[in-house]
C-alpha positions in Angstrom: 13.6 18.0 -51.3 15.2 16.2 -48.4 15.4 19.4 -46.4 11.7 20.1 -47.2 10.6 16.8 -45.7 12.8 17.3 -42.7 11.2 20.6 -42.1 7.7 19.1 -42.3 8.6 16.3 -39.9 10.1 18.8 -37.5 6.9 21.0 -37.6 4.7 18.0 -37.1 6.7 16.8 -34.0 6.7 20.4 -32.6 2.9 20.8 -32.9 2.2 17.3 -31.7 4.3 18.0 -28.5 2.6 21.3 -28.0 -0.8 19.7 -28.3 0.2 17.0 -25.9 1.1 19.6 -23.2 -1.9 21.8 -23.8 -3.6 22.9 -20.6 -7.1 21.3 -20.4 -10.3 23.4 -20.5 -11.2 22.4 -17.0 -9.6 23.9 -13.8 -7.8 22.3 -10.9 -11.0 22.1 -8.8 -12.7 20.0 -11.5 -9.8 17.5 -11.4 -9.6 17.6 -7.6 -13.2 16.3 -7.5 -12.2 13.6 -10.0 -9.3 12.6 -7.8 -11.5 12.4 -4.7 -13.7 9.9 -6.5 -10.6 7.9 -7.6 -9.2 7.9 -4.1 -12.5 6.4 -2.8 -12.2 3.7 -5.4 -8.6 3.0 -4.5 -9.6 2.7 -0.8 -12.2 0.1 -1.7 -9.7 -1.7 -3.9 -7.2 -1.9 -1.0 -9.8 -3.2 1.5 -11.0 -5.8 -1.0 -7.5 -6.7 -2.3 -8.5 -5.8 -5.8 -5.2 -5.4 -7.7 -7.0 -4.7 -11.0 -8.9 -1.9 -9.3 -5.5 -0.3 -8.4 -3.5 -1.1 -11.5 -6.1 0.4 -14.0 -4.9 3.9 -13.2 -1.2 3.5 -13.8 0.6 4.6 -17.0 1.3 1.6 -19.1 4.6 2.8 -20.7 6.9 4.5 -18.1 5.4 4.7 -14.7 7.6 5.8 -11.8 6.6 4.0 -8.5 8.4 5.1 -5.3 7.2 3.2 -2.2 8.7 3.8 1.2 11.5 1.4 2.0 11.5 -0.1 -1.5 13.6 0.5 -4.7 11.9 2.5 -7.5 9.9 0.5 -10.1 9.5 1.6 -13.7 7.1 -1.0 -15.2 3.4 -1.7 -14.6 4.3 -5.4 -14.2 6.7 -4.6 -11.4 4.1 -2.4 -9.7 1.5 -5.2 -10.0 4.0 -7.7 -8.4 4.6 -5.3 -5.5 0.9 -5.2 -4.8 0.6 -8.9 -5.2 3.2 -9.3 -2.5 1.4 -6.8 -0.3 -2.0 -8.5 -0.5 -0.5 -12.0 -0.2 1.1 -11.0 3.2 -1.1 -8.4 4.9 -4.7 -7.6 5.5 -5.9 -4.0 5.1 -7.8 -2.8 8.1 -8.3 0.9 7.1 -7.3 2.8 4.0 -8.1 6.4 3.1 -6.6 9.4 1.4 -7.3 13.1 2.0 -6.2 15.6 -0.7 -4.4 18.6 0.5 -3.9 20.3 -2.8 -4.0 19.7 -6.6 -1.7 21.8 -8.9 -2.7 21.9 -12.6 0.4 22.5 -14.7 -0.1 22.1 -18.5 -1.7 18.7 -18.8 -0.3 17.4 -15.5 -1.8 17.2 -12.1 0.4 17.3 -8.9 -1.7 15.8 -6.1 -0.5 16.1 -2.5 -2.3 14.7 0.5 -2.3 12.5 3.6 -3.1 8.8 3.9 -4.0 6.2 6.5 -3.1 2.6 5.6 -3.5 0.5 8.7 -2.8 -3.2 8.1 -2.5 -6.5 9.8 1.2 -7.7 9.5 2.1 -11.4 8.8 2.7 -11.8 12.6 -0.9 -10.8 13.3 -0.2 -7.3 14.8 -1.8 -4.1 13.6 0.5 -1.5 12.0 -0.8 2.0 12.1 0.6 3.6 9.0 -0.1 7.4 8.7 1.7 9.5 6.2 1.7 11.8 3.2 1.9 11.2 -0.6 2.7 13.0 -3.8 1.2 11.7 -7.1 1.7 13.0 -10.6 -1.2 12.4 -13.1 -1.2 13.1 -16.8 -4.4 14.4 -18.4 -5.3 12.7 -21.7 -7.2 14.3 -24.6 -10.5 12.9 -23.4 -9.8 14.3 -19.9 -9.2 10.8 -18.5 -6.3 10.9 -16.1 -3.4 8.5 -15.9 -1.1 7.9 -12.8 2.4 8.7 -14.0 4.2 8.6 -10.7 3.7 7.9 -7.0 5.7 8.4 -3.8 4.7 8.1 -0.2 6.1 8.0 3.3 5.2 8.0 7.0 4.6 11.0 9.2 7.0 9.6 11.9 10.1 7.5 11.7 9.1 3.9 11.0 11.3 0.8 10.9 12.0 -0.9 7.6 11.3 -4.3 9.2 7.6 -3.5 9.1 7.8 -4.0 5.3 10.2 -7.0 5.3 7.6 -9.2 3.6 8.2 -7.3 0.4 11.0 -8.9 -1.7 13.1 -6.6 -3.9 12.8 -6.5 -7.7 15.1 -5.4 -10.5 13.9 -2.5 -12.6 15.7 -0.6 -15.4 15.8 3.2 -15.1 14.3 4.9 -18.2 16.6 7.1 -20.3 16.6 10.8 -19.5 14.9 12.7 -22.3 14.9 16.3 -21.2 17.0 19.0 -23.0 20.6 19.3 -22.0 20.2 22.9 -20.9 17.4 22.0 -18.4 19.4 19.0 -17.1 22.4 21.2 -16.6 20.4 23.7 -14.6 18.9 21.1 -12.3 22.2 19.3 -11.9 23.8 22.6 -10.7 21.0 23.0 -8.1 21.5 19.4 -7.0 25.2 20.0 -6.7 24.5 22.9 -4.4 22.2 20.6 -2.2 25.1 18.1 -1.9 27.6 20.8 -1.0 25.4 22.3 1.7 24.4 18.9 3.2 28.0 17.8 3.4 29.0 21.1 5.0 26.0 20.7 7.4 24.6 24.1 6.5 20.9 23.4 7.0 19.6 26.9 7.1 21.2 27.7 3.7 19.9 24.4 2.4 16.4 25.7 3.1 16.7 29.3 2.1 18.8 28.9 -1.0 17.0 25.9 -2.5 13.4 26.2 -1.4 10.7 28.7 -2.5 9.2 30.6 0.3 5.8 28.9 -0.3 7.3 25.5 -0.8 6.0 22.2 0.7 8.6 19.7 1.8 7.7 16.1 2.7 10.4 14.1 4.3 10.5 10.6 5.8 9.8 11.3 9.5 7.5 14.3 9.9 4.1 15.5 8.6 4.3 17.7 5.5 6.3 21.0 6.2 4.4 23.9 4.6 6.2 27.2 3.9 9.6 28.5 4.8 8.6 29.1 8.5 8.4 25.3 8.9 11.1 24.2 6.4 14.0 26.3 7.7 13.8 25.2 11.3 13.6 21.6 10.2 16.8 21.7 8.1 18.6 23.9 10.6 18.0 21.1 13.2 18.3 18.1 10.9 21.6 19.1 9.5 23.4 20.2 12.6 27.0 18.7 12.7 26.5 16.9 16.0 29.6 14.8 15.3 28.1 13.4 12.0 30.1 13.4 8.8 28.6 13.1 5.3 31.5 11.4 3.6 29.9 10.8 0.2 26.6 12.2 -1.2 25.5 11.5 -4.8 22.3 12.9 -6.3 21.2 11.6 -9.6 18.1 11.9 -11.9 16.2 9.2 -13.8 13.7 11.5 -15.6 12.6 15.1 -16.0 9.6 16.7 -17.5 9.9 20.3 -18.5 6.7 22.3 -18.1 7.3 26.0 -18.9 8.6 27.6 -15.6 8.3 24.2 -13.8 10.4 21.1 -14.1 9.3 17.7 -12.6 12.3 15.6 -11.6 12.6 12.1 -10.2 15.8 12.0 -8.1 17.9 9.5 -6.2 20.4 9.9 -3.5 23.3 7.8 -2.1 24.9 8.8 1.2 27.8 7.4 3.1 27.6 8.8 6.7 29.9 8.3 9.7 30.0 9.4 13.3 32.1 9.2 16.4 35.3 9.7 14.5 34.5 7.1 11.9 33.7 4.4 14.5 30.2 4.2 13.3 29.3 4.1 9.6 26.2 3.6 7.4 25.0 3.8 3.9 21.6 5.4 3.2 19.8 5.4 -0.2 16.5 6.9 -1.2 14.6 8.8 -3.8 12.5 11.9 -4.4 9.9 13.5 -6.5 10.8 17.2 -7.0 8.8 20.0 -8.6 11.1 22.9 -9.4 9.8 26.3 -10.2 11.7 29.3 -11.5 11.7 32.3 -9.2 11.6 36.0 -10.4 15.3 35.8 -11.2 14.8 32.7 -13.4 16.5 30.3 -10.8 15.0 26.9 -10.2 13.7 26.6 -6.6 12.1 23.5 -5.0 8.4 24.3 -4.9 7.2 20.8 -3.9 9.5 17.9 -2.8 8.9 14.5 -1.3 11.7 12.2 -0.1 11.7 8.7 1.2 14.2 5.8 2.0 14.8 2.7 -0.1 
């Protein structure tokens, strides 16, 4: 009898999970139009300093919020406090988003685009903030969409001091819930990234880790579309040039398995030195990674965005 009840519970959980990840009836274009409307509402909310108008879209349980030059936040309360600090210290001059693409995967939307967020800093000067972003939305049963995660960064190198008015917060990383087999596969790919970065093999970093039709969004360039743009970037960016990567750690907070895709929220810690150890620095940051299996079943980076803490 006990085994019978266990079987029933297992089947209920299986079908509940399957239903939760069922692909909606509408296509990506339908949701893209929906996101365009939301982005216009968000632009109005920024200009009018309407925190509630921004916060109403975020997931209430486990959001992942990755601002540029700020540690990741995992609670809606933490995100709200971030925006309170923002609006208490700066005045929005211009805010807009333009969608580049929307990927519909199961009941998730991967939105990639560009933004302009020009604001008046506390010292009265105008900061022109142009960049790109990657948002992950979850589609609910009624086709409402909830903002599950957000990451953004500038198109050119910007100084962290421009955001010094934002005070840090503590935030507890959620427990990893993906299967061990998926975790192990992604961990191996991340270990290869660490190995190639430490060896300063930028070309291999590009060709062995990224899909040919990938999009890479780093912290100091516009989005890099396709291998023809990704490979030259890594080849140049990871030249030795007297730089030594002494320590590189890549970790994961959460993954979502979606058939041949895996969505991963990653973090990196780097100890770098130069001029025979005379100069040293520690760099930390985070990323949103969309892995996709290639024809051989190997996970390749299909969409990735990285920024600094």
